[in-house]
C-alpha positions, -999 to +999 in steps of 0.1 A: -203-307+406-198-275+427-196-240+413-172-214+424-146-188+417-109-185+424-079-163+417-052-178+395-016-168+390+009-157+365+023-186+344+057-188+362+039-192+396+014-217+382+042-238+368+061-237+402+029-247+421+022-276+396+058-287+402+051-288+440+020-310+433+041-333+411+070-336+436+046-345+464+031-373+442+066-385+432+076-387+468+049-414+473+029-394+498-008-402+499-033-381+479-019-348+468-038-330+440-056-352+415-050-347+378-076-322+366-079-291+344-082-268+375-050-248+379-034-238+412-056-212+428-070-194+458-107-201+461-129-170+465-163-188+468-178-223+464-216-228+460-241-254+449-249-231+419-234-199+406-252-187+374-223-179+352-244-162+325-258-138+350-225-132+367-203-126+336-210-089+332-205-082+369-172-100+369-160-082+338-167-049+356-151-062+388-119-075+370-115-042+352-114-023+385-086-044+400-050-047+387-031-079+392-025-084+429+010-090+441+011-121+464+038-132+488+039-168+500+058-170+533+044-200+551+027-234+549-004-242+568-026-272+577-064-276+579-066-308+600-104-310+602-127-329+579-102-330+550-065-331+558-051-302+538-016-287+535-016-253+519+006-224+509-004-193+528-002-159+512+004-128+532-031-113+536-031-078+521-057-051+517-059-055+479-065-092+483-092-087+509-107-059+489-110-080+457-125-109+478-151-086+494-160-071+460-164-105+445-188-115+472-208-083+468-212-092+431-217-130+434-234-138+467-268-125+457-268-150+428-251-179+445-271-209+458-258-220+492-223-204+491-198-220+514-196-201+547-159-207+552-152-185+522-173-154+532-156-121+540-143-120+576-139-158+578-120-166+545-085-180+549-068-174+516-047-204+506-033-225+477-039-262+483-008-283+479-022-316+492-056-326+504-078-354+517-048-366+537-053-390+566-045-373+599-013-392+604+000-380+570-004-343+576+029-340+594+050-359+568+033-341+539+039-307+555+075-316+563+081-327+527+065-297+512+084-274+536+116-288+523+107-279+487+112-246+470+080-227+464+074-193+448+078-165+473+065-138+450+036-141+426+008-122+410-029-131+411-038-123+375-072-138+367-106-147+382-115-182+373-152-191+376-177-218+367-181-255+375-152-270+394-143-307+392-109-315+408-113-351+397-119-345+360-132-320+335-144-286+347-164-260+328-145-228+336-142-193+323-117-167+333-111-130+330-079-111+335-076-085+363-071-050+349-088-060+316-114-036+302-146-052+290-147-055+253 
């Protein structure tokens, strides 16, 4: 089971994104997002191991130094490579990139084999709406999701971190952005 960290959203945005997952499934399109306890998110890092106990204090300090980040979703995107993915693309802003870079400075020295596609300078922030699609289903899935209403304004409010399992039970912790360490 991979380890990682992600940004999650305010409850209104989370509910709207879950509704998109559900409408995709109800439309009978092939795999969307499997049922799991992982909420809609923007992944910051994935790794073979990320020692949560050693990272917890650093993340508390990091989260306290960032307020919730406004996010605008203005477009859909597609990753057609190994895993067919349709995603919601946020406008890339300085606060979003700053938080991502700060997270990597804190976590990368502790991470075992962090995924290169998430490193600063390469990272494509996104919220997955459908994944593991056969190539011939990317167009229909993107067209369907483009016809749906999605949240245009949101707030990234928490850092979620730990063991991710999109097919079942995960072991995750989170900390609110702007929250002072207790």
